[in-house]
N, C-alpha and C positions, 0 to 999 in steps of 0.2 A: 399141500396136495400134490400128488405126483402128476407130471404133465404127460399127456398121451402123445404118442408119435404114430405116424402113418405114412403111406406112400405120398399123400398130399404134402407132408412136410418136406419131402425130398424134391418133388418135381413142380410143386406150386400149383396154383389154381388156373382153370380156364377163365380168362378175364378180358375185360375191356379196360384200356387205359395204359399209361406209360410205365407204371411201377406197381409191383406186387405189394410193396409195403405201403405206398402212399395212395394207392387206388383200391386194389382188391382187399387188402386187410381192412381198410377203412369202411368199405361197403359191408364187410362181414360184421364189423363192430356196430354199424348202423342197423343191420338186420337184427342183431341180438337186442339192441335197445328197443326196436319195434316189437319184438316178441315179448319183452318184459312189459312194455306199455300195454300190449294186448289189443291195440287198435291203431288206426291211422292217426298220426300226430296232427294237432292243429297248430302248435307252435313248438319251436325248439331253439334253445340257446346253446351254441356249440363253441367250445374253447379248444383251440389247438395249442399244444405245448412244445417247446424246445425246437427240434428240427422241423416238426410240422408247422410251427408258428411262422417259420421263415419260408416254407415252400408250398404251403397248402393250396394256394391259388395256381401256381405254375404247374404243379404236379396233379392237379385235379382232385385233391382231397376234399375240397368243398363240394364238388359235384358228387363225389363218392359217398360222403356221409349222408347227404340228402337222399341219394338213390337208395342206400341201405334202409334209411328210415321210411322210405316208400315201399320197402320190401322187394326191391329189385335184386336179382342175383348178380354175381360178379361178371357173368358173361352177357348181361342184358345190354343191348344197344342203346336203350333209353338212358343209360348212365351219362352219356354225352350231353343230353339236354335236360338232365334232372332238375336243374335250378329253374328252368322255364316251366317244366311240367309241375313242379311244386307250386309255383305262383298261380298257374292255371287252376290248380286244385284248391287254392285258398290256404295252402300250408305256409305259414309265416315263420321265418327263421332269421337268426342273427349269428354272425361269426365274431369271435374274439381270439386274439393271439397273445400268448404269454411265452416270451422267448427264453426265460432263464429260470426254470423250475428244476433245481438241482436234484431233488429227491425223486423226480419222475423219469420214466423211461424216455429216451429221445423222441420216440414217435407215440405220443400220448394224446388222446382226445377225450374230452368230457362232453357228454350230452345230457342236457336237462330238457325233457320233452313232456308236453302236456296235451291231453285230450279230455275235454269235459272237466270233471272234477278230479281227474287222476294225473299226477305228476311223478315222473321217475327221474333218477339220476344214475347214469352209467359212465364209468371211467374205463376206457379200454386202451390197450397197447398193441400196436402193429409191429410184429417182430421179424418181418421179412418173409418172402415167399408166400404171402397171404396168411401166414400163421398169426393168430391173435391171442391175447390173454385179456380176459375181462377182470380188471383189478378190484372194482367195487361196484356194488349195486345199492343205491339208497343209503350210502354211508357205511355199509358192511363190507369188509374184505371178503372176496369170493374166490378169485384165482382159478377160473376155468377157461377152456379154450373153445368150447362150443363144437367140438368135433364129435361128441357123443350126445345122446339124449340127456338133458340136464334138468333137474328139478331144484328150484329154490323155494324153501319153506321158511316163512317168517312165523315164529311161534314164541310162546312163553318159555322161558328157561326153567324147565322142570325135570325132576328126576325121572329117568326111564324114557324120556322122549326119543333119544337116539335109537335105543333098542326097539321101541314101538314102531317107529317109522321104518326101520330096517326089516322088521318082521312083516309089516304090511306089504312091502315091496317084494320080499322073498315069497310070500304067499301068491303073489302075482307072477312069480317065476322071472322076476327082473334081477339080473346079475349086476350088483353094484361094483363099478370099476373104482370109484373113489368117493369118499364122503368126508366132509369137513364141516365144523361148526364154529361160528364166530358169535360172540355175544357182547352186548353193551356193558353188562355187569351181572353179578350174581343175582339170580331171580328176576332179571330184566328180560328184554327181548333177545331172542337168539335167531341166527340165520343159518339154516342147514343147506348145504350145497351138495347135491348127490348126482354123480355122473353114472349112467347106466348103459348097458349094452343093448337094451331094447326099451321101447316105449311102454309105460304102464297104461292100462285101460282108462278110459274116461271115468268109469265107475269108481276106480281106485282114487283118481285125482279128486273126484267130487266127494268121496268119503273123507279124504284128508281135509278138504276145504271146510267141511261141515263140523269138524271137531271144535269144541269150544275154546281150546287152548291154542289153536292154530289160527293166525291172523290172515295169512295169505299163502297160496300155492301158485307158483309160476312154473309152467312147463315150457322148456325150450328144446325143440327137436334139433337133430344135427343141422347146423345152420346152412348147409349147402343143399338142403332139400326143401 
């Protein structure tokens, strides 16, 4: 999937915290996980890898990921007290560090968050300047950066599915910037990741959700809004 670039990539985010990669990028990963979960998390198990494993406390990455999961933006003053605010809200979290994961980006964090009977797993990379890459969602490789409106569709692996979804979005006048499909195996579950220049209507999202061969539709707006 082609990575999108913008002025944001060059000048970085408006942010609270000492480091765009260890704070702002981590907040944005947390916000993506919150959007995928679809509601405020009740619990979260968070694993920091490699460089993050050694520096997450000193650089505020622990506060940043919790702030993102609470849907705070990168310039929100509440990031500084996010751990305390989470406890006040009854949000339970645990941190773990893995210092030598050679196959992972140096600044990688995995979030397993739960609310009610819903649990999601998101693995994200903070690439500097606040830029992120979401590597996987619920075990599927995805590879998007959340700078555009993004739709994740979990569906049956069936002939014509890609063309059908693209046609539905075209009828909505949504221009697709990129589209990628990953599947567990032939005729198994497939994960469609579609980045768009505009948001589809709720009617279109609901239409896709109600198709018998589609298991789930997750919509993530530009993560900075």
